[in-house]
ROTI-747671 format. One record per residue (C-alpha): residue number from 0; residue in one letter; x, y, z. Coordinates in steps of 0.5 Angstrom, whole numbers. Layout:
# ROTI-747671
[atom NUM 'a' [X Y Z]]
...
# end
This chain:
# ROTI-747671
[atom 0 'm' [-42 64 2]]
[atom 1 's' [-47 66 7]]
[atom 2 'q' [-49 61 13]]
[atom 3 'h' [-56 61 9]]
[atom 4 'q' [-54 59 3]]
[atom 5 'r' [-54 52 1]]
[atom 6 'p' [-48 49 -3]]
[atom 7 's' [-49 49 -11]]
[atom 8 'e' [-49 42 -14]]
[atom 9 'n' [-42 44 -17]]
[atom 10 'd' [-40 45 -10]]
[atom 11 'm' [-42 38 -8]]
[atom 12 'm' [-39 31 -10]]
[atom 13 't' [-40 23 -8]]
[atom 14 'a' [-36 20 -3]]
[atom 15 'v' [-36 14 2]]
[atom 16 'c' [-38 16 9]]
[atom 17 'i' [-39 12 15]]
[atom 18 'd' [-44 14 21]]
[atom 19 't' [-43 9 26]]
[atom 20 'p' [-36 4 25]]
[atom 21 'g' [-38 -3 24]]
[atom 22 'g' [-38 -8 18]]
[atom 23 'p' [-38 -7 10]]
[atom 24 'e' [-45 -5 10]]
[atom 25 's' [-44 1 15]]
[atom 26 'm' [-41 5 9]]
[atom 27 'l' [-46 10 5]]
[atom 28 'l' [-45 14 -1]]
[atom 29 'r' [-47 21 0]]
[atom 30 'n' [-47 28 -3]]
[atom 31 'v' [-42 32 1]]
[atom 32 'p' [-38 39 0]]
[atom 33 'r' [-32 38 -5]]
[atom 34 'p' [-26 40 -2]]
[atom 35 'q' [-22 46 -4]]
[atom 36 'p' [-15 46 -5]]
[atom 37 'e' [-11 50 0]]
[atom 38 'h' [-4 53 -1]]
[atom 39 'g' [1 48 -4]]
[atom 40 'e' [-5 44 -6]]
[atom 41 'v' [-8 41 -12]]
[atom 42 'l' [-15 38 -13]]
[atom 43 'i' [-15 32 -16]]
[atom 44 'r' [-21 29 -20]]
[atom 45 'v' [-21 22 -18]]
[atom 46 'h' [-22 16 -23]]
[atom 47 'a' [-20 11 -19]]
[atom 48 't' [-18 9 -12]]
[atom 49 'a' [-16 2 -9]]
[atom 50 'l' [-17 -2 -2]]
[atom 51 'n' [-12 -3 3]]
[atom 52 'r' [-12 -7 10]]
[atom 53 'a' [-12 0 14]]
[atom 54 'd' [-19 2 10]]
[atom 55 't' [-22 -4 13]]
[atom 56 'l' [-19 -2 20]]
[atom 57 'q' [-22 5 20]]
[atom 58 'r' [-29 2 18]]
[atom 59 'k' [-29 -2 24]]
[atom 60 'g' [-27 4 28]]
[atom 61 'l' [-20 1 30]]
[atom 62 'y' [-15 6 26]]
[atom 63 'p' [-18 13 26]]
[atom 64 'a' [-15 18 21]]
[atom 65 'p' [-10 23 23]]
[atom 66 'p' [-12 29 26]]
[atom 67 'g' [-14 34 21]]
[atom 68 'e' [-14 29 15]]
[atom 69 's' [-21 27 12]]
[atom 70 'e' [-25 22 15]]
[atom 71 'v' [-27 19 8]]
[atom 72 'l' [-23 13 7]]
[atom 73 'g' [-18 12 2]]
[atom 74 'l' [-10 12 2]]
[atom 75 'e' [-9 13 -5]]
[atom 76 'a' [-12 15 -12]]
[atom 77 'a' [-11 16 -19]]
[atom 78 'g' [-14 21 -24]]
[atom 79 't' [-13 28 -27]]
[atom 80 'v' [-12 35 -24]]
[atom 81 'a' [-18 39 -23]]
[atom 82 's' [-15 46 -20]]
[atom 83 'v' [-9 48 -17]]
[atom 84 'g' [-9 52 -11]]
[atom 85 'p' [-5 58 -9]]
[atom 86 'g' [3 57 -8]]
[atom 87 'v' [4 51 -12]]
[atom 88 'r' [11 51 -15]]
[atom 89 'q' [11 46 -20]]
[atom 90 's' [8 46 -27]]
[atom 91 'w' [2 42 -26]]
[atom 92 'r' [-4 43 -31]]
[atom 93 'l' [-11 42 -32]]
[atom 94 'g' [-12 35 -34]]
[atom 95 'd' [-5 32 -32]]
[atom 96 'r' [-6 25 -30]]
[atom 97 'v' [-3 24 -23]]
[atom 98 'm' [-3 19 -18]]
[atom 99 't' [-2 20 -10]]
[atom 100 'l' [-1 18 -3]]
[atom 101 'l' [-7 20 1]]
[atom 102 's' [-8 20 9]]
[atom 103 'g' [-15 20 7]]
[atom 104 'g' [-20 22 2]]
[atom 105 'g' [-19 17 -4]]
[atom 106 'y' [-26 14 -3]]
[atom 107 'a' [-29 20 -7]]
[atom 108 'e' [-30 24 -13]]
[atom 109 'y' [-25 29 -11]]
[atom 110 'v' [-19 30 -6]]
[atom 111 'a' [-14 36 -5]]
[atom 112 'v' [-7 34 -4]]
[atom 113 'p' [0 37 -2]]
[atom 114 'e' [3 38 -9]]
[atom 115 'e' [9 34 -6]]
[atom 116 'l' [5 27 -6]]
[atom 117 'l' [3 28 -13]]
[atom 118 'm' [7 23 -18]]
[atom 119 's' [5 23 -26]]
[atom 120 'i' [2 17 -29]]
[atom 121 'p' [7 13 -33]]
[atom 122 't' [5 14 -40]]
[atom 123 'h' [3 7 -42]]
[atom 124 'l' [-1 6 -35]]
[atom 125 't' [-9 6 -35]]
[atom 126 'v' [-11 10 -29]]
[atom 127 'y' [-14 4 -26]]
[atom 128 'k' [-7 1 -26]]
[atom 129 'a' [-4 7 -23]]
[atom 130 'a' [-9 7 -17]]
[atom 131 'a' [-6 0 -15]]
[atom 132 'i' [1 4 -14]]
[atom 133 'p' [2 9 -9]]
[atom 134 'e' [0 6 -2]]
[atom 135 'a' [3 -1 -3]]
[atom 136 'w' [9 1 -7]]
[atom 137 'l' [11 7 -3]]
[atom 138 't' [10 2 3]]
[atom 139 'a' [14 -3 0]]
[atom 140 'f' [20 2 -2]]
[atom 141 'q' [20 5 5]]
[atom 142 'l' [20 -2 8]]
[atom 143 'l' [26 -4 4]]
[atom 144 'h' [30 2 3]]
[atom 145 'f' [28 7 9]]
[atom 146 'v' [27 2 14]]
[atom 147 'a' [31 -5 13]]
[atom 148 'q' [36 -1 8]]
[atom 149 'v' [36 -8 4]]
[atom 150 'k' [43 -10 1]]
[atom 151 'e' [45 -13 -6]]
[atom 152 'g' [45 -21 -5]]
[atom 153 'e' [41 -21 1]]
[atom 154 'i' [35 -26 2]]
[atom 155 'v' [28 -22 4]]
[atom 156 'l' [22 -26 7]]
[atom 157 'v' [16 -23 5]]
[atom 158 'h' [10 -25 8]]
[atom 159 'a' [3 -24 5]]
[atom 160 'g' [7 -25 -2]]
[atom 161 'a' [1 -24 -6]]
[atom 162 's' [-2 -18 -3]]
[atom 163 'g' [-1 -11 -6]]
[atom 164 'v' [5 -10 -1]]
[atom 165 'g' [7 -17 -2]]
[atom 166 't' [7 -17 -10]]
[atom 167 'a' [10 -10 -10]]
[atom 168 'a' [16 -12 -5]]
[atom 169 'v' [18 -18 -9]]
[atom 170 'q' [19 -14 -15]]
[atom 171 'l' [23 -8 -11]]
[atom 172 'v' [27 -13 -8]]
[atom 173 'r' [29 -16 -15]]
[atom 174 'l' [30 -9 -17]]
[atom 175 'a' [35 -8 -11]]
[atom 176 'g' [39 -14 -13]]
[atom 177 'a' [37 -18 -7]]
[atom 178 'i' [33 -25 -7]]
[atom 179 'p' [26 -25 -5]]
[atom 180 'i' [22 -31 -2]]
[atom 181 'v' [15 -31 0]]
[atom 182 't' [9 -34 4]]
[atom 183 'a' [2 -34 2]]
[atom 184 'g' [-4 -39 4]]
[atom 185 's' [-5 -42 -3]]
[atom 186 's' [-2 -45 -9]]
[atom 187 'e' [-5 -40 -14]]
[atom 188 'k' [-2 -34 -9]]
[atom 189 'l' [5 -37 -9]]
[atom 190 'q' [5 -38 -16]]
[atom 191 'm' [3 -31 -18]]
[atom 192 'a' [9 -29 -13]]
[atom 193 'e' [14 -33 -17]]
[atom 194 't' [12 -31 -23]]
[atom 195 'l' [13 -24 -21]]
[atom 196 'g' [20 -26 -19]]
[atom 197 'a' [20 -30 -12]]
[atom 198 'a' [26 -35 -12]]
[atom 199 'a' [21 -39 -7]]
[atom 200 'g' [15 -39 -4]]
[atom 201 'f' [12 -43 2]]
[atom 202 'n' [5 -44 4]]
[atom 203 'y' [4 -42 11]]
[atom 204 'k' [-2 -47 12]]
[atom 205 'h' [1 -53 10]]
[atom 206 'e' [8 -52 12]]
[atom 207 'd' [13 -49 17]]
[atom 208 'f' [16 -43 13]]
[atom 209 'a' [22 -42 18]]
[atom 210 'e' [24 -49 17]]
[atom 211 'k' [23 -48 9]]
[atom 212 'v' [27 -41 10]]
[atom 213 'r' [33 -45 13]]
[atom 214 'd' [33 -50 8]]
[atom 215 'f' [33 -45 2]]
[atom 216 't' [39 -41 6]]
[atom 217 'a' [43 -47 8]]
[atom 218 'g' [42 -45 15]]
[atom 219 'r' [43 -38 15]]
[atom 220 'g' [36 -35 15]]
[atom 221 'a' [33 -29 12]]
[atom 222 'n' [37 -22 12]]
[atom 223 'v' [30 -18 12]]
[atom 224 'i' [23 -20 14]]
[atom 225 'l' [17 -16 12]]
[atom 226 'd' [12 -18 17]]
[atom 227 'c' [5 -15 17]]
[atom 228 'i' [2 -21 21]]
[atom 229 'g' [6 -20 28]]
[atom 230 'g' [4 -24 34]]
[atom 231 's' [2 -31 31]]
[atom 232 'n' [9 -31 27]]
[atom 233 'w' [14 -29 32]]
[atom 234 'e' [17 -35 34]]
[atom 235 'r' [18 -37 27]]
[atom 236 'n' [20 -31 25]]
[atom 237 'v' [26 -31 30]]
[atom 238 'a' [28 -38 28]]
[atom 239 'c' [29 -36 21]]
[atom 240 'l' [32 -29 22]]
[atom 241 'a' [39 -29 20]]
[atom 242 't' [45 -27 25]]
[atom 243 'd' [44 -19 25]]
[atom 244 'g' [38 -20 21]]
[atom 245 'r' [32 -14 21]]
[atom 246 'w' [25 -16 22]]
[atom 247 'v' [21 -11 20]]
[atom 248 'l' [14 -10 23]]
[atom 249 'y' [9 -6 19]]
[atom 250 'g' [2 -10 21]]
[atom 251 'c' [-1 -14 26]]
[atom 252 'm' [-6 -18 22]]
[atom 253 'g' [-4 -24 27]]
[atom 254 'g' [-5 -21 33]]
[atom 255 'k' [-1 -16 38]]
[atom 256 't' [0 -20 44]]
[atom 257 'v' [7 -24 44]]
[atom 258 't' [9 -29 50]]
[atom 259 'g' [15 -33 51]]
[atom 260 'd' [23 -31 50]]
[atom 261 'i' [22 -26 44]]
[atom 262 'l' [28 -22 47]]
[atom 263 'g' [33 -27 49]]
[atom 264 'k' [32 -31 42]]
[atom 265 'l' [32 -24 38]]
[atom 266 'l' [38 -22 42]]
[atom 267 's' [42 -28 41]]
[atom 268 'k' [42 -27 34]]
[atom 269 'r' [43 -20 35]]
[atom 270 'g' [37 -19 31]]
[atom 271 'q' [33 -12 30]]
[atom 272 'l' [26 -11 31]]
[atom 273 'l' [24 -5 26]]
[atom 274 'c' [17 -2 27]]
[atom 275 's' [14 2 21]]
[atom 276 'l' [7 6 19]]
[atom 277 'l' [7 10 13]]
[atom 278 'r' [0 14 14]]
[atom 279 's' [2 18 21]]
[atom 280 'r' [9 20 18]]
[atom 281 's' [10 27 17]]
[atom 282 'l' [9 31 10]]
[atom 283 'q' [16 32 9]]
[atom 284 'y' [18 24 10]]
[atom 285 'k' [13 23 5]]
[atom 286 'a' [15 28 0]]
[atom 287 'd' [22 25 1]]
[atom 288 'l' [19 18 0]]
[atom 289 'v' [15 20 -6]]
[atom 290 'r' [22 23 -9]]
[atom 291 'a' [26 17 -8]]
[atom 292 'f' [21 13 -11]]
[atom 293 's' [20 17 -17]]
[atom 294 'e' [27 17 -18]]
[atom 295 'r' [29 10 -17]]
[atom 296 'a' [23 6 -18]]
[atom 297 'l' [18 10 -22]]
[atom 298 'p' [22 10 -29]]
[atom 299 'h' [22 2 -29]]
[atom 300 'f' [14 2 -30]]
[atom 301 's' [15 5 -37]]
[atom 302 'd' [21 1 -39]]
[atom 303 'p' [19 -1 -46]]
[atom 304 't' [24 -7 -47]]
[atom 305 'g' [21 -12 -43]]
[atom 306 's' [27 -12 -39]]
[atom 307 'p' [27 -17 -32]]
[atom 308 'c' [27 -10 -28]]
[atom 309 'r' [20 -8 -31]]
[atom 310 'l' [15 -7 -25]]
[atom 311 'r' [8 -8 -26]]
[atom 312 'p' [2 -7 -21]]
[atom 313 'v' [-2 -13 -20]]
[atom 314 'i' [-10 -12 -20]]
[atom 315 'd' [-14 -17 -17]]
[atom 316 's' [-21 -14 -19]]
[atom 317 'm' [-25 -8 -20]]
[atom 318 'f' [-31 -6 -16]]
[atom 319 's' [-35 1 -18]]
[atom 320 'l' [-36 6 -12]]
[atom 321 'd' [-43 3 -10]]
[atom 322 'q' [-40 -4 -10]]
[atom 323 'v' [-35 -2 -4]]
[atom 324 'a' [-38 -6 1]]
[atom 325 'd' [-37 -12 -3]]
[atom 326 'a' [-30 -10 -5]]
[atom 327 'h' [-29 -10 3]]
[atom 328 'r' [-32 -17 4]]
[atom 329 'h' [-27 -19 -2]]
[atom 330 'm' [-21 -17 2]]
[atom 331 'e' [-23 -19 9]]
[atom 332 'a' [-24 -26 6]]
[atom 333 'n' [-17 -26 4]]
[atom 334 'r' [-19 -28 -4]]
[atom 335 'n' [-15 -22 -7]]
[atom 336 't' [-8 -23 -11]]
[atom 337 'g' [-6 -16 -11]]
[atom 338 'k' [-10 -10 -11]]
[atom 339 'i' [-17 -9 -11]]
[atom 340 'v' [-19 -3 -15]]
[atom 341 'i' [-25 2 -14]]
[atom 342 'n' [-27 5 -20]]
[atom 343 'v' [-30 12 -18]]
[atom 344 'm' [-32 15 -25]]
[atom 345 'n' [-30 14 -32]]
[atom 346 'p' [-24 18 -34]]
[atom 347 'q' [-26 23 -40]]
# end
């Protein structure tokens, strides 16, 4: 195409753009050029995406996209294969239903994805339920198996147990033969987590979760803590961590600053502080994660027997793409239990 030619309507798509970082109102719907799949990539016609806390941080200018990645928000998507780029090795066909992890670009009608990150949508799941899987479930799986290396019979404390990652983690802990316990900020959220398999739940607003964890474990503490809160929780986390326990930090919603004897108290328990992010990982790491998840967890979304090991994404609410600002407000008010899904377009 020459520099004087404008892209045709078929070369364009609707996407959520941000000119100036700020509040939810800073997100704008725009027509932008449709991405073209490069070597080893597949172009996805996005039917649905889902919100993550990272989206709200990126919107505020606090969590920029990795170099070379799309500036459009959105870390996951579900839809159908629209075209296949050169060098793709797997036999993806036009119209195949797929879901995928992204480094950005999900809040748009199309996104180009390395084929290694694609997963087939289980037969009985809608694209909307599938959109609630990639980022939250792969994060939870990574934290439990790649980082904490959870073992059968261990006690796993999951903070924000009714969030997208939290509801996934509770179910994956059960699948691993370990015992999930959770914190959350309302009785409704605790009830949801217990419905999914949490052995106990503690309202962090009204009770000392560290004391409750010690009571539940007869003083031994939690072997693994999945923590997206950070600073404000550190003393209670260390207080209820078992000897040789693993405290896995993957977010700082409660602040990044810590004061006090954190090192001494952690050392006295021989505790490990393990920190992990997913978005900035290499393509090879993400491909290995997707492969492991597809082999060990994904089949359990299709279990027709209704066995206790069956996994299910939890959807809180659904918004259309032009309601994306309201969706962000809903998340930032901590109203959601499970995932907030964005309906990008109706599936054909």
